[in-house]
C-alpha atoms as one frame of an Amber mdcrd trajectory, in Angstrom:
protein
  95.750  21.953  39.758  93.619  21.986  42.828  93.739  19.023  45.245  90.267
  17.495  45.787  89.149  14.697  48.281  86.786  12.537  46.287  85.476  10.963
  49.406  84.110  14.291  50.685  83.141  15.696  47.310  79.311  15.712  47.136
  77.051  16.060  44.153  75.799  19.563  45.346  79.456  20.673  45.156  79.859
  19.450  41.569  76.669  21.065  40.734  77.868  24.336  42.111  81.104  23.960
  39.998  79.198  23.410  36.900  77.063  26.594  37.542  80.145  28.714  38.243
  81.821  27.293  34.953  78.971  28.316  33.033  78.369  31.669  34.720  81.906
  32.773  34.273  82.266  31.315  30.664  85.170  29.401  32.036  86.522  26.626
  29.866  86.803  23.584  32.160  89.878  22.372  30.629  91.669  25.195  32.201
  90.867  23.745  35.458  92.663  20.730  36.880  92.082  18.700  40.031  94.417
  16.261  41.766  93.032  13.225  43.483  94.411  10.310  45.421  95.057   7.599
  42.811  95.436   4.864  45.415  91.916   5.781  46.884  90.402   5.458  43.497
  92.021   1.964  43.164  90.475   0.903  46.454  87.106   2.563  46.043  86.044
   2.050  42.382  82.651   3.845  43.345  84.617   7.117  43.142  85.019   6.795
  39.369  81.550   8.225  39.012  82.654  11.457  40.535  85.661  11.491  38.338
  83.654  10.904  35.303  81.316  13.802  36.345  84.206  16.161  36.753  85.608
  15.118  33.383  82.061  15.702  31.824  82.603  19.345  32.805  85.835  19.459
  30.975  87.854  19.465  34.195  91.001  17.492  34.103  91.428  14.958  36.640
  95.002  14.126  37.719  95.941  11.247  39.984  98.669  11.422  42.652 100.314
   8.208  43.740 102.366   8.546  46.929 103.075   4.754  47.435 105.769   4.232
  44.936 104.715   0.745  44.424 105.724   0.034  40.766 103.602  -3.040  40.530
 100.311  -1.071  40.519 101.394   1.294  37.778  99.599  -0.823  34.958  96.454
  -0.592  36.992  96.767   3.130  37.707  97.449   3.533  33.820  94.031   1.917
  33.089  92.148   4.589  35.287  90.676   7.567  33.416  93.300  10.064  34.697
  94.417  13.096  32.446  97.733  12.783  34.180  99.428  10.981  36.931 101.947
  12.092  39.442 104.370   9.564  40.716 106.990   9.677  43.422 110.573   9.729
  42.141 111.394   6.420  43.560 108.654   4.718  41.284 110.258   6.355  38.362
 113.684   5.409  39.043 112.576   1.696  39.671 111.149   1.595  36.076 114.703
   2.567  34.686 116.434  -0.416  36.571
């Protein structure tokens, strides 16, 4: 899993990634990126970049560092292939 900053990720970089995946015969699902889940909640315009990566077969995982249990349902509705949560958030759901 490679961390990616969706704010600075440009179309040209995604185009390059697409060409490289094709050139190398690489199956995109073998590549996973991790993005800031809270940022995607705040900036819904970033969903287009996520969808573009996913269209290449790249798995997009969200990382939530806030630990706010109340936003978990909203995070679960986003098109993530996986979600990394802080231990405090997981422990709060057990209580």
